[in-house]
Structure formats: structure tokens, C-alpha cells
C-alpha positions as CSV (number, residue, x, y, z in Angstrom):
1,M,-4.5,-6.5,-7.7
2,Y,-1.8,-8.2,-9.7
3,E,-1.4,-10.7,-6.9
4,K,-4.9,-12.0,-7.7
5,I,-4.2,-12.1,-11.4
6,S,-0.9,-13.9,-10.7
7,Q,-2.7,-16.5,-8.5
8,L,-5.2,-17.2,-11.3
9,M,-2.4,-17.5,-13.8
10,K,-0.5,-20.0,-11.5
11,K,-3.7,-22.0,-10.8
12,N,-4.5,-22.3,-14.5
13,G,-0.9,-22.8,-15.7
14,I,-0.9,-19.6,-17.8
15,T,2.1,-17.5,-18.6
16,A,1.9,-13.7,-18.7
17,Y,2.7,-13.8,-22.4
18,K,-0.2,-16.3,-23.1
19,L,-2.6,-14.3,-20.9
20,A,-1.7,-11.1,-22.8
21,S,-2.2,-12.8,-26.1
22,D,-5.5,-14.5,-25.1
23,I,-7.2,-11.4,-23.7
24,G,-5.9,-9.0,-26.3
25,V,-3.5,-6.8,-24.3
26,S,0.2,-6.3,-24.7
27,S,2.7,-8.1,-22.5
28,G,3.8,-4.6,-21.5
29,N,0.4,-4.1,-20.0
30,I,0.9,-7.3,-17.9
31,S,4.3,-6.0,-16.8
32,D,2.8,-2.6,-15.9
33,W,0.2,-4.3,-13.8
34,K,2.8,-6.5,-12.1
35,S,5.0,-3.5,-11.2
36,G,2.0,-1.5,-10.0
37,K,2.7,1.3,-12.6
38,Y,-0.9,0.9,-13.9
39,L,-4.0,-1.0,-12.9
40,P,-6.0,-3.0,-15.5
41,S,-8.7,-0.9,-17.2
42,R,-12.3,-1.8,-16.6
43,N,-12.3,-3.4,-20.1
44,A,-9.2,-5.5,-19.3
45,L,-10.8,-6.6,-16.0
46,E,-13.9,-7.7,-17.8
47,K,-11.8,-9.7,-20.2
48,L,-9.9,-11.3,-17.2
49,C,-13.2,-12.2,-15.5
50,E,-14.4,-13.9,-18.7
51,Y,-11.1,-15.6,-19.3
52,F,-10.7,-17.0,-15.7
53,N,-14.5,-17.3,-15.1
54,V,-14.5,-15.2,-12.0
55,P,-16.8,-12.3,-11.0
56,L,-15.6,-8.7,-11.2
57,S,-15.9,-8.6,-7.4
58,Y,-13.0,-11.1,-7.2
59,F,-10.6,-8.4,-8.0
60,Y,-12.0,-5.8,-5.6
61,I,-13.0,-7.7,-2.5
62,E,-10.2,-8.8,-0.2
63,Q,-10.1,-12.3,0.9
64,S,-10.8,-12.3,4.6
65,T,-11.0,-14.7,7.6
66,N,-13.6,-17.4,7.1
67,Y,-16.3,-16.3,9.5
68,Q,-18.9,-18.6,7.9
69,P,-19.0,-21.1,10.9
70,E,-19.4,-18.3,13.4
71,I,-22.1,-16.6,11.3
72,Q,-23.9,-19.8,10.8
73,N,-23.9,-20.5,14.5
74,I,-25.3,-17.1,15.4
75,F,-27.9,-17.4,12.6
76,N,-29.1,-20.8,13.9
77,Q,-29.7,-19.3,17.3
78,L,-32.1,-16.7,16.0
79,T,-35.8,-17.1,15.6
80,P,-37.2,-17.2,12.1
81,D,-38.3,-13.5,12.3
82,Y,-34.8,-12.4,13.4
83,Q,-33.2,-14.6,10.7
84,Q,-35.2,-12.8,8.1
85,E,-34.3,-9.4,9.5
86,L,-30.6,-10.4,9.5
87,L,-30.8,-11.4,5.9
88,E,-32.4,-8.1,5.0
89,R,-29.7,-6.1,6.8
90,A,-26.9,-8.2,5.3
91,N,-28.3,-7.5,1.8
92,L,-28.4,-3.8,2.6
93,L,-24.8,-4.0,3.7
94,L,-23.8,-5.8,0.6
95,D,-25.6,-3.3,-1.6
96,E,-23.8,-0.5,0.2
97,Q,-20.4,-2.1,-0.2
98,N,-20.9,-2.8,-3.9
99,L,-22.0,0.8,-4.4
100,K,-18.8,2.1,-2.8
101,L,-16.8,-0.3,-4.9
102,G,-18.7,0.5,-8.1
103,I,-19.8,-3.1,-8.6
104,A,-23.2,-3.5,-10.3
105,K,-25.3,-6.5,-9.3
106,K,-24.9,-7.9,-12.9
107,D,-21.2,-8.1,-12.2
108,I,-21.6,-10.5,-9.3
109,I,-21.9,-14.2,-10.2
């Protein structure tokens, strides 16, 4: 998880010390996250989300191969009825995934 925090810090030109100060945690907390000794608390994650303007799911969902072109191609070959069915099934899968990860719909931007 720290890798994602580190990427956001680098992208935004933020040091660990500044991040700690800005979100109200100790620099020791940041060090613990970096070493893997501890993970950020839910409260700290919410502060990170607000600070970097990212959804909570950003920290839980692994970045994967970009399947968008392939998915779009398949979708375009379906009739409207099957397109609707696919969307309904995809939403069910998304709900199932978020339930397993403990992500509420309000946490997803």
C-alpha cells in the first residue's frame, strides 16, 4: 500500500514529512507504513484520499492490464439486450468485489 502513497507523493512533489504534517499523523507513522510494519488506519486512509483527491478504492484495487479496448470491442458486438445484461452482471461483480474489500458505494468516486 505504501507504494501507492509514495507514487502520489512523488506525483504531487510532497515529502513524507510534509504529508505527515498536512494530514495530522506523525512522521513515524509514515515510516511504519513504508517499512510495512503497520498499514494506515481507516481514518488515515480517508485523510489520504481527501488530501490527494483519490477514492478509497485507489488503495485497495490493484492496477491491472488495460482491458478497456478488448471489453469495448466485445460490448460493441452484442445486441442492445445483451449489452444491458452485461452491464447488469458487471455491476453485480463490482458490488461483490467491493463487499469483499469493505468498500462502500459512497467511498467510490
